[in-house]
C-alpha positions in Angstrom: 121.5 69.4 57.5 124.9 68.1 56.4 126.0 71.7 55.9 125.7 72.3 59.7 127.7 70.3 62.2 126.8 70.0 65.9 130.3 70.4 67.4 129.9 70.8 71.2 127.4 71.0 74.0 126.9 74.6 75.0 127.8 73.9 78.6 131.4 73.3 77.5 131.6 76.9 76.1 130.8 79.1 79.1 131.3 82.8 79.4 134.9 83.8 78.8 135.9 80.2 77.9 137.8 78.8 74.9 137.7 75.3 73.5 139.2 73.6 70.4 137.2 71.2 68.3 137.6 69.4 65.0 135.1 69.1 62.1 136.1 66.7 59.3 139.8 67.4 60.0 139.3 71.2 60.2 140.6 72.6 63.5 138.2 75.2 65.0 138.3 77.3 68.1 135.0 78.1 69.9 135.0 80.9 72.4 132.6 83.2 74.2 133.2 86.8 75.3 133.5 87.5 79.0 130.4 89.7 79.2 126.8 88.8 80.0 124.7 87.4 77.1 127.8 86.9 74.9 127.4 84.6 71.9 129.7 81.9 70.7 132.3 82.6 68.0 133.8 79.9 65.7 137.1 80.6 64.0 140.0 78.7 62.4 142.2 77.5 65.2 145.3 79.3 64.0 146.7 82.7 64.9 147.7 84.5 61.6 150.9 85.7 63.2 152.9 82.5 63.9 150.2 79.8 63.5 149.8 79.1 67.2 146.5 77.4 68.1 144.1 80.1 69.4 142.4 77.4 71.5 145.4 77.6 73.8 144.6 81.3 74.3 142.6 83.4 76.7 139.6 85.8 76.7 140.1 89.3 77.9 138.1 92.4 77.5 135.8 90.9 74.9 138.7 89.6 72.7 140.5 86.3 72.2 144.2 86.5 72.9 146.9 84.3 71.4 149.0 82.6 74.1 152.2 83.0 72.0 152.7 86.8 71.5 149.4 88.0 73.0 147.8 89.3 69.8 144.2 90.0 70.5 141.2 89.5 68.1 137.8 91.1 68.8 134.4 89.6 68.0 134.7 90.5 64.3 137.8 88.3 64.0 140.0 91.3 63.2 143.2 91.9 65.2 142.8 94.8 67.5 146.0 94.8 69.5 149.6 93.8 69.1 151.1 94.1 72.6 154.7 94.5 71.3 153.6 97.5 69.4 150.6 98.9 71.3 150.6 102.3 69.5 150.6 100.8 66.0 147.3 100.9 64.1 146.7 97.3 63.2 146.0 96.7 59.5 142.5 95.6 58.8 143.8 92.6 56.8 145.1 90.9 59.9 142.2 88.7 60.9 141.2 85.1 61.6 139.0 83.1 59.3 135.5 83.0 60.9 132.9 80.3 60.4 129.1 80.6 60.7 127.9 79.4 64.1 124.5 79.0 65.8 123.4 78.0 69.3 120.4 75.7 69.1 119.0 72.7 71.0 121.7 73.0 73.6 124.5 72.7 71.0 126.9 74.8 69.1 126.5 74.3 65.3 129.2 75.3 62.8 129.0 75.5 59.0 132.3 75.1 57.1 130.6 76.5 54.0 129.2 79.8 55.4 125.7 78.4 55.2 122.9 80.8 56.3 119.9 78.5 55.9 120.0 77.1 59.4 117.2 74.5 59.7 114.3 75.5 61.9 112.8 73.2 64.5 115.9 71.4 65.7 114.5 71.5 69.3 111.4 69.6 68.1 108.5 70.2 70.5 110.8 71.3 73.3 111.2 75.0 74.1 114.0 74.5 76.7 116.8 72.2 76.1 119.7 71.5 78.5 123.2 70.3 77.4 124.3 67.0 79.0 127.8 66.1 77.6 129.9 65.3 74.6 131.5 61.9 74.3 134.3 60.8 71.9 133.7 57.5 70.2 136.7 55.8 68.5 134.7 54.5 65.5 133.7 56.1 62.2 130.6 58.3 62.3 128.7 55.8 60.1 129.0 53.1 62.8 127.8 55.5 65.5 124.8 56.5 63.3 123.9 52.9 62.8 124.0 52.2 66.5 121.7 55.2 67.2 119.3 54.3 64.3 120.1 57.7 62.8 119.4 58.2 59.1 122.5 59.0 57.0 121.2 62.4 56.1 120.5 63.5 59.7 122.9 64.8 62.4 120.4 64.8 65.3 117.5 62.6 66.4 115.1 62.8 69.4 114.2 59.9 71.7 111.4 61.5 73.6 112.9 64.5 75.5 116.5 63.3 74.8 118.4 64.6 71.8 121.3 62.8 70.3 123.6 64.5 67.8 126.8 63.4 66.0 129.7 64.8 64.0 132.9 63.5 62.6 136.0 65.3 64.0 138.4 63.3 61.8 138.2 60.1 59.7 137.6 57.0 61.8 136.3 58.9 64.9 133.0 60.4 66.0 131.6 62.7 68.6 128.2 62.0 70.4 126.5 65.0 71.9 123.6 64.4 74.4 121.0 67.0 75.4 117.7 66.7 77.2 114.6 68.8 77.5 113.6 70.3 80.9 111.0 68.2 82.7 110.6 64.6 83.8 112.7 61.7 82.5 116.3 60.6 82.9 118.6 62.9 84.8 121.7 64.4 83.3 123.8 62.1 85.4 121.9 59.0 84.2 122.2 60.2 80.6 125.9 60.8 81.0 126.5 57.2 82.2 124.2 55.9 79.4 126.3 57.7 76.8 129.5 56.0 78.3 127.9 52.6 78.1 126.8 53.2 74.5 130.3 54.4 73.6 131.8 51.3 75.1 129.3 49.0 73.3 129.9 50.7 69.9 133.7 50.6 70.3 133.7 46.9 71.3 131.3 45.9 68.5 128.7 44.7 70.9 124.9 44.7 70.3 123.8 48.2 71.4 120.1 47.6 70.8 119.5 46.9 74.5 121.2 50.1 75.5 119.1 52.1 73.0 116.0 50.3 74.4 117.0 51.4 77.9 117.1 55.0 76.7 113.6 54.7 75.1 112.2 53.2 78.3 113.8 55.9 80.5 112.7 58.7 78.2 109.0 57.9 78.5 107.0 60.4 80.6 
């Protein structure tokens, strides 16, 4: 599982949207084409022209455009248009580094190593999972795992129909991603507030066991 990182809830990467994330210090841009049924792409967050962050860019006609000089990169990560020279055939070597990405359990998962063996069954017994939110926590990921009761070799656990996933954007910081299965239980709004209280408790060094118990009680059918 450590080869795949849950980097964002899918609701933050809508059709035609662009978002920047970090995974263990690596800057990554996530984006989705502006067409129905488009999948998420995960690339290095750097334009090969002048190094501008592509997460500052825009999606247009199925391509991600750099905000600086407008270079456009299609779904294959190859540059397809240089606006200053629209009639020039763009060399195939001009492309962005692409990472393996999967959409599962309401989350976008990225592999920095190009892993193909994505683990099955991340949604557990749930066939439909809804993203709730991602929360930044200003502590190391090990402390967040401890508060959640998450084993060191896991990146996602389930508390009834509620899924909790973590990843380390940079050293000393963590991201908590919350999803829930469709059906009875805590609402998305209630889970969002719960995640904020858990964050505050972890950051202050308070005992978070009562907060986790609240989740367990609320998650019961």
